[in-house]
C-alpha positions in Angstrom: 161.5 213.7 45.4 158.2 211.5 46.5 156.2 214.4 44.8 158.4 214.0 41.6 157.7 210.3 41.7 153.7 210.4 42.2 153.9 213.1 39.4 156.2 210.9 36.9 153.7 207.8 38.1 150.8 209.9 37.3 151.9 210.6 33.8 152.6 206.9 33.1 149.2 206.2 33.6 147.6 209.0 31.7 149.4 207.8 28.6 148.8 204.1 29.6 144.8 204.8 29.8 145.3 206.9 26.2 147.3 203.7 24.9 144.4 201.1 25.8 141.5 203.2 24.4 143.7 203.9 21.3 144.5 200.1 20.8 140.7 198.9 21.5 139.5 200.9 19.1 142.2 200.1 16.1 141.7 196.2 16.9 141.0 194.2 13.6 138.6 191.2 13.6 140.5 187.8 15.3 142.1 185.4 12.8 141.2 181.7 13.5 144.4 179.7 15.0 144.6 176.5 12.9 146.7 174.8 16.1 144.3 175.8 18.7 140.7 176.0 16.6 140.9 174.1 13.7 143.0 171.1 14.3 141.3 169.7 17.3 138.3 169.7 15.2 140.1 167.9 12.3 141.4 164.8 14.6 138.3 164.6 16.6 135.9 164.7 13.8 137.8 163.8 10.4 141.2 162.1 10.8 139.4 158.9 11.4 139.0 158.4 8.0 140.7 161.2 6.1 144.1 160.9 7.5 147.2 158.9 8.2 145.3 155.6 8.2 142.6 156.1 5.5 142.1 158.1 2.9 138.4 157.9 2.7 137.2 159.2 -0.9 141.2 160.0 -2.0 140.5 162.7 0.9 143.0 163.5 3.9 143.4 166.7 5.7 146.9 165.2 7.2 149.2 167.3 5.0 148.8 170.8 3.6 148.8 170.1 0.1 146.4 166.8 0.2 143.2 169.0 1.6 143.7 171.5 -1.6 143.6 168.3 -4.0 140.4 167.2 -5.9 139.0 163.9 -4.0 137.9 160.7 -6.2 134.7 163.1 -6.7 137.0 165.7 -8.7 136.0 168.4 -5.9 138.6 170.2 -4.0 138.2 169.8 0.1 139.3 173.0 1.1 139.4 176.2 -1.1 141.3 178.7 0.1 139.3 181.9 0.6 135.7 180.5 -0.3 134.3 178.3 2.5 131.1 177.8 0.0 132.9 176.2 -2.8 134.3 174.1 -0.4 133.7 170.2 -0.5 134.3 170.0 3.0 131.8 172.5 4.0 129.6 171.1 1.8 129.2 167.8 3.3 129.0 168.9 6.3 125.8 171.0 6.0 124.2 168.4 3.5 121.2 166.8 4.5 121.6 163.9 2.3 123.0 161.0 5.1 124.9 159.4 2.2 127.1 163.2 2.0 126.6 163.9 5.3 130.0 164.7 6.9 130.9 162.8 9.6 129.8 159.8 8.3 128.3 157.6 11.1 129.5 160.4 13.5 128.9 163.2 15.6 127.7 166.1 13.9 129.8 169.4 14.3 128.5 171.9 16.5 127.4 175.2 15.2 130.7 176.6 16.7 132.8 174.5 15.1 131.8 174.8 11.5 131.8 178.4 12.4 135.3 178.1 12.8 136.2 176.0 9.7 134.4 178.4 7.7 135.9 181.3 8.9 139.1 179.7 8.6 138.3 178.7 5.2 137.5 182.1 4.0 140.4 183.6 5.7 142.8 181.6 3.5 142.6 178.6 5.7 146.2 179.2 6.5 148.4 176.2 7.6 150.6 176.0 10.6 153.0 173.5 11.9 151.8 172.3 15.6 153.8 174.0 18.0 156.3 171.4 19.2 157.6 170.8 15.7 158.3 174.7 15.6 161.7 175.8 16.1 162.4 177.0 19.5 162.9 180.9 20.2 163.4 182.0 23.1 160.6 184.1 24.3 160.3 187.6 26.4 160.0 187.2 30.1 157.0 188.7 31.4 157.3 192.1 33.4 156.3 192.4 36.6 155.6 196.0 36.3 152.2 197.1 36.1 149.3 199.9 37.2 149.8 197.9 40.9 153.1 199.2 40.8 153.2 202.3 38.7 155.1 200.5 35.9 158.2 199.2 38.2 158.3 202.2 40.5 157.3 200.9 43.6 157.9 197.3 44.6 154.5 195.0 45.1 154.3 192.2 46.7 154.3 189.8 43.4 158.1 191.5 42.7 158.9 190.4 46.2 157.7 187.2 46.1 159.5 186.5 42.9 162.9 184.6 42.6 163.8 183.9 39.1 162.3 184.2 35.7 160.2 181.1 36.2 158.1 183.1 38.7 157.3 185.4 36.1 155.6 183.1 33.9 153.7 181.3 36.4 152.5 184.8 37.9 151.4 186.0 34.5 149.3 182.9 34.0 148.1 182.8 37.7 146.5 186.9 37.2 145.2 185.6 34.2 143.1 182.7 36.0 142.1 185.0 39.2 144.7 183.5 41.2 147.4 183.7 44.0 150.3 182.4 45.0 151.1 180.4 48.1 153.5 181.7 51.1 156.6 179.4 51.1 156.6 176.2 52.7 158.0 176.1 56.1 161.7 175.0 56.2 161.2 171.2 57.7 158.7 171.1 54.8 160.7 172.6 51.7 164.3 170.9 52.9 162.3 167.3 53.0 160.3 168.1 49.4 163.5 169.0 47.6 165.6 166.3 49.3 163.2 164.1 47.9 163.3 165.6 44.7 167.3 165.8 43.9 168.7 162.6 45.8 165.5 160.3 46.3 166.2 160.3 50.3 165.0 162.3 53.1 167.0 164.8 54.9 169.1 163.7 58.1 167.7 165.5 61.2 170.9 167.3 61.8 170.8 168.6 57.9 167.2 169.8 58.8 168.2 171.4 62.2 171.2 173.0 60.4 168.5 174.8 57.6 166.0 176.1 60.3 169.2 177.3 62.4 170.8 179.1 59.4 169.5 182.7 59.0 171.6 183.6 56.2 170.1 185.0 52.9 171.4 181.5 50.9 170.9 179.3 53.2 168.2 177.0 50.9 171.1 177.9 48.0 173.6 176.3 49.9 171.3 173.1 51.0 170.6 172.8 47.0 174.3 173.0 46.3 175.0 170.3 48.4 172.2 168.2 47.2 173.3 168.3 44.0 176.8 167.1 45.0 175.4 164.2 46.8 176.4 160.7 45.2 172.7 160.0 46.3 171.9 162.8 43.6 173.1 160.2 40.7 171.2 157.4 42.3 168.0 158.9 42.1 167.6 160.1 38.5 169.0 157.0 37.5 166.2 155.4 38.9 164.0 157.7 36.6 166.1 156.9 33.4 166.1 152.9 33.5 162.0 153.6 33.1 163.5 155.2 29.9 166.0 153.0 29.0 163.8 149.8 29.8 166.8 148.4 32.1 166.4 145.2 33.2 168.8 142.4 34.3 167.2 139.6 32.2 166.5 139.4 28.8 162.6 139.2 28.8 160.0 137.4 26.8 159.1 134.0 27.8 162.0 131.7 29.3 163.2 135.5 31.0 167.0 134.4 31.2 169.6 136.6 33.0 171.8 139.3 31.4 174.7 141.2 32.7 173.9 144.9 32.0 174.3 146.9 35.2 177.8 148.3 34.3 175.0 150.5 31.9 173.2 151.3 35.0 176.3 152.4 36.6 177.6 154.4 33.4 173.8 156.3 34.3 174.7 157.0 37.7 178.3 158.5 37.0 177.2 160.7 34.5 174.9 162.1 36.7 176.7 162.5 39.0 179.5 164.3 36.9 176.6 166.2 35.3 177.6 164.7 31.8 176.0 167.2 29.3 173.0 166.2 28.3 173.7 166.3 24.5 176.9 164.3 25.1 174.9 162.1 27.2 172.9 161.2 24.4 175.1 160.9 21.7 177.2 158.4 23.7 174.1 156.0 24.2 173.1 156.3 21.0 176.6 156.3 18.6 179.0 155.3 21.7 180.7 152.7 19.7 181.7 155.4 16.4 183.0 157.8 18.7 186.8 158.5 20.0 188.9 155.8 19.7 191.8 154.8 22.0 195.5 154.6 21.7 194.6 150.5 20.1 192.0 151.5 17.7 188.7 151.2 19.9 186.3 152.9 21.1 186.4 154.0 24.8 185.2 151.6 27.1 182.9 154.0 28.5 181.4 154.8 25.3 180.9 151.4 24.7 179.2 150.6 28.0 176.5 153.3 27.1 175.5 151.6 24.2 173.8 149.5 26.6 171.1 151.6 26.4 169.7 150.2 23.5 170.8 146.7 23.9 168.2 146.5 26.6 165.8 145.2 24.0 164.5 141.6 24.8 165.9 138.8 23.5 163.5 135.8 22.7 165.2 132.7 23.6 162.1 130.2 23.2 162.5 127.1 21.0 161.0 127.6 17.4 161.1 131.6 17.5 162.6 133.0 14.0 166.0 135.1 14.8 165.2 137.3 12.2 161.6 138.5 13.3 162.8 139.3 16.7 166.0 140.9 15.6 163.3 143.1 13.9 161.2 143.7 16.7 164.5 145.1 18.9 165.1 147.4 15.6 161.4 148.6 16.0 161.4 149.0 19.9 164.9 151.3 19.3 162.9 153.7 16.8 160.0 153.9 19.2 162.3 154.5 22.5 164.4 156.7 21.0 161.1 158.9 19.6 159.5 158.9 22.4 162.3 159.6 24.9 164.1 162.5 23.1 161.0 163.4 20.6 157.7 162.6 22.6 156.3 161.6 19.7 153.8 158.6 19.4 156.2 157.5 16.2 155.2 153.7 16.7 152.2 153.6 14.6 154.0 155.2 11.5 155.3 151.2 11.0 152.1 150.6 9.3 150.8 153.8 8.0 150.9 157.2 7.9 150.9 159.4 11.4 146.6 159.5 11.8 147.1 163.1 13.3 150.7 165.0 12.6 152.3 164.4 9.2 154.7 162.4 9.5 154.4 159.7 6.1 154.7 156.2 6.5 158.1 155.8 4.8 159.8 157.9 7.2 159.7 155.3 9.9 161.3 153.2 7.5 164.1 155.9 6.9 164.7 156.6 10.8 164.9 152.5 11.1 168.0 152.4 8.9 169.8 154.4 11.3 169.9 151.1 13.4 169.4 148.4 11.1 173.0 147.7 10.7 173.6 146.6 14.4 175.1 143.3 14.7 172.9 141.9 17.3 170.7 139.0 15.6 168.5 137.6 18.3 171.4 134.8 19.2 171.0 133.1 22.7 174.0 134.4 24.3 173.5 138.2 23.0 176.5 139.1 20.9 178.1 141.4 20.0 179.2 141.8 23.9 182.0 144.0 25.3 184.4 141.4 27.1 186.0 142.3 30.5 189.3 140.5 30.8 191.0 139.7 34.6 194.3 138.1 35.9 196.0 136.2 33.1 193.4 136.4 30.4 194.2 140.3 30.8 197.9 139.7 30.9 197.2 137.7 27.5 195.4 140.4 26.0 198.1 142.9 26.7 201.0 140.3 25.4 198.8 139.9 21.8 198.5 143.5 21.6 202.2 144.3 22.5 203.1 141.4 19.6 201.2 143.2 17.3 202.7 146.5 18.0 206.1 145.3 17.4 205.0 143.4 13.9 202.4 145.3 12.3 200.6 147.9 14.6 198.3 148.8 11.3 196.3 145.5 12.6 195.7 146.5 16.0 192.6 148.0 15.7 191.2 144.8 14.1 192.4 142.3 16.8 191.9 144.6 19.6 188.3 144.7 18.1 187.7 141.2 18.2 189.1 140.3 21.5 186.8 143.0 22.8 183.6 142.7 21.2 184.4 139.5 18.4 183.3 141.4 15.5 183.0 141.0 12.5 181.8 137.1 12.7 179.0 135.2 11.2 176.8 133.4 13.6 176.1 130.4 12.9 172.2 130.7 12.8 173.0 131.6 9.6 174.5 129.1 8.0 172.0 127.2 5.3 171.4 124.0 6.9 171.6 120.1 4.6 171.9 117.1 5.7 172.1 115.8 9.2 171.8 119.2 10.5 170.1 121.1 13.1 169.6 123.9 15.3 171.4 123.8 18.6 171.0 125.6 22.0 167.9 127.9 20.1 170.6 129.7 17.8 173.3 127.6 16.7 174.1 125.3 13.9 174.8 121.5 14.8 175.7 118.8 12.3 176.2 114.8 12.5 178.5 112.8 10.6 178.3 113.1 7.0 176.4 116.6 7.5 176.9 119.2 5.9 176.1 123.1 5.7 176.3 126.1 3.4 177.9 129.7 4.3 176.7 132.2 1.5 178.8 134.7 -0.1 182.2 135.1 2.3 185.1 137.6 1.6 188.2 135.3 1.6 190.0 138.4 -0.2 192.1 139.0 3.2 191.6 135.8 5.2 194.5 133.5 5.8 192.6 131.9 8.9 189.2 131.0 9.9 188.7 131.8 13.8 185.1 129.4 15.1 183.8 128.9 18.5 183.3 124.9 18.2 182.1 122.1 20.6 181.4 118.5 20.6 181.6 115.2 22.8 182.8 113.1 19.7 186.1 112.1 19.4 188.0 112.6 16.0 185.7 114.6 14.2 187.0 116.5 11.3 185.6 119.2 9.6 186.0 120.2 6.2 185.6 123.6 4.1 185.1 123.3 0.5 184.9 126.2 -1.9 182.0 126.9 -4.1 180.5 123.4 -3.6 179.9 120.5 -1.6 182.2 118.4 -3.6 185.0 121.5 -4.6 188.7 122.0 -3.0 188.9 121.5 0.4 190.5 125.2 1.7 190.6 124.2 5.6 190.2 121.3 7.7 189.9 121.5 11.3 190.1 118.4 13.8 187.3 119.4 16.4 188.3 119.8 20.0 186.4 117.6 22.8 185.4 120.8 24.6 184.0 124.2 23.7 186.6 125.9 22.1 187.5 128.8 19.9 190.1 127.4 17.2 192.3 128.9 14.7 192.8 127.2 11.5 194.9 127.9 8.1 192.9 128.8 4.7 194.1 128.3 1.3 194.1 131.9 0.4 191.9 132.6 -2.1 190.6 136.1 -3.6 186.8 137.4 -4.0 183.7 136.2 -2.4 182.6 132.7 -2.3 180.0 130.1 -1.3 181.7 127.8 1.5 180.3 124.5 2.1 181.5 122.9 5.4 181.1 119.1 6.1 181.8 116.9 9.2 183.1 113.2 9.3 182.8 111.8 12.4 182.8 107.9 12.3 183.8 107.0 15.7 180.6 109.0 17.1 178.5 109.4 14.2 175.6 110.2 16.5 177.1 113.0 18.5 176.5 116.6 17.4 179.0 119.0 16.8 177.9 122.3 17.7 179.5 125.7 15.7 178.2 128.8 17.2 180.3 131.2 14.9 182.9 132.1 12.6 184.9 134.7 11.6 187.5 134.7 8.2 190.4 136.8 9.8 193.7 137.7 8.6 197.0 135.9 10.4 198.5 137.4 13.3 202.0 138.9 11.8 205.3 137.8 13.0 205.0 134.1 11.4 208.6 134.2 11.1 209.3 134.9 14.6 210.0 131.8 17.3 207.3 133.1 20.2 204.7 133.5 17.1 202.9 130.0 18.4 202.5 131.1 21.8 200.8 134.3 20.8 198.4 132.7 18.6 197.6 130.3 21.4 197.4 132.8 23.6 194.6 134.9 21.1 193.0 131.6 20.8 192.5 131.0 24.9 191.4 134.4 25.4 188.7 134.4 22.6 187.9 131.0 24.2 187.6 132.2 28.3 184.4 133.0 29.7 184.8 136.0 30.9 182.4 138.7 32.3 180.4 140.6 29.5 177.4 142.9 28.4 175.6 143.2 25.5 176.6 146.4 23.2 176.1 148.0 20.0 178.3 147.5 17.3 178.0 148.6 13.5 177.7 146.1 10.8 180.0 147.3 7.9 181.3 146.4 4.2 179.3 142.7 4.3 177.7 143.1 7.4 176.1 146.3 6.7 172.0 145.6 5.9 169.5 147.0 3.2 166.5 148.5 4.7 163.3 148.7 3.0 159.3 149.7 4.0 157.3 147.3 5.7 154.4 146.9 3.6 151.3 147.7 6.7 154.4 147.5 8.9 154.7 143.4 7.8 158.3 142.5 8.4 158.0 139.7 5.6 156.6 141.9 3.2 159.1 144.3 2.1 158.5 147.6 -0.1 160.9 149.7 -1.1 164.4 150.1 0.1 165.2 153.3 2.0 168.1 155.2 3.5 169.0 156.5 6.6 167.2 159.9 7.2 164.9 162.2 9.5 161.5 163.1 8.9 160.7 166.1 7.2 158.5 167.6 9.5 161.6 168.7 11.6 164.6 170.0 10.6 166.6 168.4 8.2 170.2 166.5 8.8 173.0 168.9 7.8 174.4 168.1 4.2 177.9 167.1 5.4 176.5 165.3 8.8 177.0 161.7 8.5 174.2 159.1 7.7 174.8 157.0 10.5 173.6 157.0 14.0 176.4 159.7 15.2 174.7 162.0 12.9 171.6 161.1 13.8 172.8 161.8 17.3 174.0 164.7 16.7 170.6 166.0 14.4 168.8 165.0 17.9 170.4 167.2 20.4 170.9 170.0 17.6 170.1 173.8 18.6 167.3 173.3 15.4 165.8 170.5 16.7 162.3 171.7 17.6 161.8 168.6 20.1 164.4 167.3 22.2 165.4 169.8 24.5 161.3 170.5 25.1 160.6 167.3 26.1 163.8 166.9 28.4 162.6 170.1 30.3 159.1 168.7 30.3 160.2 165.9 31.6 162.4 167.0 34.8 159.5 169.1 35.5 157.1 166.1 35.4 159.4 164.5 38.1 159.5 167.5 40.4 156.0 169.1 39.8 154.0 165.6 39.3 152.8 167.0 36.2 154.7 168.0 33.2 154.2 171.8 31.7 152.7 169.4 29.0 151.0 166.6 31.0 151.7 163.5 28.2 155.1 163.9 28.8 155.3 161.2 26.5 153.3 162.6 23.3 154.2 166.7 22.2 152.1 165.9 19.0 148.7 167.6 18.2 146.7 164.4 20.1 149.0 165.3 23.1 148.2 168.1 25.8 148.5 171.2 25.2 151.1 173.0 27.5 149.9 174.8 30.5 152.8 177.4 30.1 154.3 177.3 26.7 156.8 180.5 27.1 157.6 178.8 30.2 158.4 175.9 28.5 160.3 177.2 25.7 162.2 179.8 28.1 163.7 176.9 29.9 163.9 174.8 27.2 166.3 177.5 25.5 168.1 178.4 28.7 168.7 174.4 28.8 170.5 174.6 25.7 172.2 178.0 25.8 173.2 179.3 28.9 173.3 175.7 31.1 175.0 173.9 28.1 172.8 171.0 28.4 173.7 170.9 32.6 170.8 168.8 34.3 171.9 170.2 37.4 172.0 173.6 36.3 168.8 173.5 35.0 167.1 171.5 37.6 168.8 174.1 40.7 167.1 176.7 38.6 163.7 175.4 38.6 164.0 174.4 42.6 165.3 177.7 43.4 162.3 179.9 41.8 159.5 180.6 44.7 157.3 178.8 42.8 158.9 175.3 43.6 159.3 176.9 47.1 155.4 177.4 47.7 153.5 175.8 50.9 151.2 172.7 48.9 148.5 173.7 51.5 145.4 175.4 49.6 142.1 176.9 50.3 138.6 176.6 48.6 139.2 179.1 46.0 142.3 177.2 44.9 140.5 173.9 44.7 137.6 175.0 42.8 139.4 177.3 40.1 143.1 175.1 40.0 141.8 171.5 41.6 145.0 169.7 39.9 147.1 172.6 40.4 147.9 172.7 36.9 148.6 176.6 37.3 150.7 175.6 40.2 149.4 178.3 42.5 151.0 175.7 45.3 153.6 173.6 45.9 153.5 170.0 44.7 152.0 167.4 46.5 153.0 164.0 45.0 153.1 160.0 46.3 156.9 158.7 46.6 158.0 156.7 43.7 158.3 153.0 44.4 162.2 153.1 45.2 162.2 156.4 47.2 158.9 154.7 49.5 161.4 151.6 50.2 164.4 153.7 50.5 163.1 156.4 52.5 161.9 153.5 55.0 165.5 152.4 55.2 166.7 155.7 55.3 164.5 156.8 58.6 165.2 153.9 60.4 168.9 153.6 59.9 169.3 150.6 57.9 170.3 151.6 54.4 172.9 151.3 52.8 175.5 154.2 50.9 177.2 151.6 48.5 177.1 152.4 45.2 177.6 150.2 41.8 178.1 146.6 41.0 175.5 143.8 40.3 172.1 143.9 41.3 171.0 142.9 44.5 168.6 140.4 45.8 167.0 142.3 49.2 163.9 140.7 50.9 160.7 139.8 49.1 157.9 137.5 49.6 158.5 133.2 48.6 157.7 131.8 45.6 157.4 135.0 43.2 160.2 133.7 40.8 159.1 130.6 38.5 161.9 130.0 36.4 161.4 126.8 34.8 163.6 127.2 32.4 166.7 128.1 34.4 165.8 127.2 37.5 167.1 130.1 38.9 166.2 131.3 42.1 165.9 134.5 44.3 168.9 134.6 46.9 168.7 136.8 49.4 171.7 139.4 49.6 173.7 139.3 52.7 175.4 142.1 54.7 174.7 145.7 53.5 173.8 144.4 50.1 170.2 144.0 51.6 170.1 147.3 52.2 170.8 149.0 49.4 168.8 151.2 47.2 166.4 150.4 45.1 168.1 151.2 41.8 170.6 148.6 42.4 167.6 145.7 42.7 167.9 142.8 40.7 165.2 143.6 37.9 163.7 140.5 36.4 160.9 141.5 33.6 158.8 138.5 34.3 158.3 139.1 38.0 159.6 142.2 39.0 160.2 143.2 42.9 156.9 143.0 44.0 156.6 145.6 46.3 158.3 148.3 43.8 155.2 146.7 41.2 152.5 147.4 43.9 153.9 151.4 43.8 153.7 151.4 39.9 156.7 150.4 38.7 156.7 149.3 35.3 158.0 145.8 34.4 160.4 147.7 32.1 159.4 145.1 28.9 159.1 148.4 27.3 160.1 151.7 27.4 158.0 154.0 30.0 157.9 157.8 30.3 155.5 158.4 33.1 154.0 156.3 36.3 150.6 156.9 36.2 150.6 156.7 40.1 147.8 155.1 41.6 146.1 154.4 45.2 145.2 151.1 45.8 144.7 148.5 49.2 148.0 146.5 47.9 150.0 149.7 48.9 149.2 150.0 52.6 149.6 145.4 52.6 152.9 146.5 51.3 154.1 148.7 53.8 152.2 147.0 56.8 153.3 143.4 55.7 156.5 143.2 53.2 159.3 142.0 55.3 161.7 145.3 54.5 159.2 147.6 56.1 158.6 145.2 58.9 162.4 145.0 59.5 162.3 149.0 59.2 159.9 149.6 61.8 161.4 147.2 64.3 164.6 149.5 63.8 162.9 152.4 64.0 160.7 151.5 67.1 164.3 150.8 68.7 165.4 153.7 67.8 162.3 155.2 68.8 163.0 153.8 72.3 166.1 155.6 73.1 164.8 159.1 72.3 161.7 159.1 74.8 160.7 157.2 78.3 157.2 157.2 77.6 155.4 155.6 74.7 153.7 159.3 74.1 157.4 160.5 73.8 158.6 157.7 72.0 155.7 158.0 69.2 156.4 161.8 69.2 159.8 161.0 68.2 159.3 158.5 65.4 156.4 161.2 63.9 159.3 163.8 63.8 162.0 161.4 62.3 159.7 160.4 59.6 158.1 163.8 58.5 160.1 166.6 60.9 156.9 167.8 62.0 155.6 167.5 65.1 152.4 165.3 65.6 148.9 166.9 66.3 147.7 165.7 69.4 144.7 163.9 67.9 147.0 161.6 65.9 149.0 160.6 68.3 145.9 159.7 70.4 145.3 157.3 67.9 149.0 156.0 67.6 148.9 155.7 71.4 145.2 153.5 71.6 147.1 151.3 68.7 150.0 151.0 71.1 148.2 150.0 74.1 145.7 147.6 72.1 149.3 146.0 70.5 150.8 146.1 74.3 148.3 144.4 75.5 147.9 141.7 73.1 151.6 140.7 73.7 151.6 141.2 77.3 148.7 137.9 77.2 150.6 136.5 74.5 154.6 137.2 74.9 155.1 134.2 72.4 153.6 136.6 69.9 156.1 139.1 69.7 158.6 136.7 68.6 156.7 137.1 64.9 157.0 140.6 64.7 160.3 141.0 66.6 162.3 138.7 63.6 165.1 141.3 63.1 166.7 142.2 66.7 167.6 140.1 69.7 165.0 142.1 72.0 162.1 140.1 72.8 159.7 142.4 74.9 156.0 143.1 74.6 156.4 146.8 74.7 158.9 146.6 71.7 156.6 144.3 69.6 153.6 147.3 70.2 156.4 150.1 69.4 157.0 148.0 66.2 153.3 148.0 65.1 153.4 151.7 65.8 155.6 152.3 63.8 155.1 150.1 61.2 151.8 152.2 61.2 153.4 155.7 60.9 155.5 153.9 57.6 152.0 153.6 56.1 150.8 157.1 56.8 149.9 159.3 54.1 151.7 162.4 54.6 154.9 159.9 54.8 154.9 158.4 52.0 154.0 161.4 50.2 156.3 164.5 48.9 154.5 167.9 50.8 
């Protein structure tokens, strides 16, 4: 049997060797690759003057047709098949300083010129950048070769590989002359995967159970348990919050509070239930346009999801132009959507065509048209908001809905919509102010006695009532609404209540669109302002001939008046509330160019012809199988979280100026699998990655790997990455036994240094949370954009004013100052020291236990000696001055020099590199 295998193997070897010599003798001359060889030269030397920003001499190399068209001189830059006739080459080779290209730039190297000439002579083949091409699933590299006689025997590589990821990695390592590393020890591995999947370290019992589990699927069981943990959703929500620019405040100068925590909780729940990523995407971008409930209103979960794009900032500074900052919010939504899902630097196209990728200027505004009809207008109270009724108000809402079901059920969606989001309505900042008028509370219309205003082109065809939010301190003030002119017929007269109320007043029935003129008479208090927040012209509630009607109208007005819990959401403006979208000339929102309709860039696959040209159609296009970018970008984003570096390092930029993928075939294989096999399941995708032998490698290295792969881009060893800001804090709380597992709800305010918050407008203060809220995970920490939680900012958390795709990790002395002095870490150190005392009798035993509780490893003697020295020095100091122990032991009841010294030692351990690093 063995002799037969040897004979077969020899035959295969002979055939392989013969094939090699036959192929090598027939190899054709290599062709120049546009994307990897030509495009980098053009981007480096040419695009600055001949691209999307400038077209010097009417010459551009941004689009294929442009490089083939005559420039201002009448000569053609690139003549396919003839480099000598190409003006580009002539200018590059010219000795005339007025002609030589690049002008005032670094001359091209000989090898660069040779590449360009060869490319033109070969036909100047134009190619789409790799990331914009449709994803085709690549073949998995075989591990069969000469070393194992093409699969007849198993070799070390074949034994090492666990899944397809390892095949791709091994192929690249062989090409680079590198070898894989051994699997990390079990304690290190479970700590790594626990921190990666849940953001928390494992418990001592979980580590012991894994070490003692000798079954083949021991590691798989650990991964499955972690993926089912509620902590999983919290960990990945921390990542998503940076992308969603989530905060509990509005941003800009005054940065007032905003109730957005329900959106954060939606994300936690979505990750935990493994909501398919395509559904997760569609809900956030278009939840208000999706499935309706029995009352004809979108599902509450989907409405909350739209908070994603209401995390944009609102400028409440006096004197700002609301339309300017509404536009800024739309621009932010466009830029964020492209960065998160398409990984492309789309923001620069606001002002001009893309400098390096073939995306024209007008495509930016076609894309913006999808978002431009949203009803938010940068007003002070941030309408539209989703209202959450409780108690008696909830009962009133149900009474109104029940009444309409009985009397005119077709009107139910309209009334429910207004009670839930108060849309459609006319915000008062849109009134054209007349005499005795001003702006109140930054965004609203104020009017005094004999004052007036105009409300342009109101459709009265279906209107029976005017519903409005109005307030004043004046007595007996009367508002009149006139038709078409200030002295026109009065179609409604309203006695203004002396408190902030929503009132409902009848209108004279009038068809068509009309200008409405508003006038105020307030003779008793002529100097008091009447403030109007909004108006809505509506059908009357049905059932007017029934005795209970007035009570139902009162219920309706009452629920609209109530101050309920609410959160900003996206709502689409339709009909008269729809907007036209124009190109902004040079990106200036005040200079309008041609009108455009919603569409996606031609660089990518087109939207299906039957797809709606709204945010639903856009969201479905984003997650369609034909979209070249989304799956690549998302898979790369999660890979970067696990390995510290993406397959494409520039996770935010997959364009031609971004980094090239280190393992392009692996990226595409993962992307296709994510869409087709995993059905957009993030948990399945993550399990595939962490189950690979590539992920399980030890992070220890040697001189050869440090020389050939210093940054581990070829993954010749396991990842070694500092923990995120949230994880550093969460780990300290977890290892000391302080952490709370309470989930959801409003943001909490754990300890932070005094006087961080300076809120001159609102007087808001950081009110320290009590009880277990003080120890909740970092994802629940209240986030103020102008003063983010300081210890997290020190560990590179962003302010979240804008989307941030990756945190560039730094290593500064401030980080050590945080872990050594921040009250959170001091309390964790004291609690950890108390636990250490219970684990050992001598200081050496206690310190050994403390190190093991933090790292699950035994401490080396030389390191233990350092900690013992720290302990003894502290103990000696506290014995000499026992009163000073009170300053370090501020959280428990015990006040001994021994505990104080052990607390100092525990504090040092919390600051160790291998404690705040994922090995």
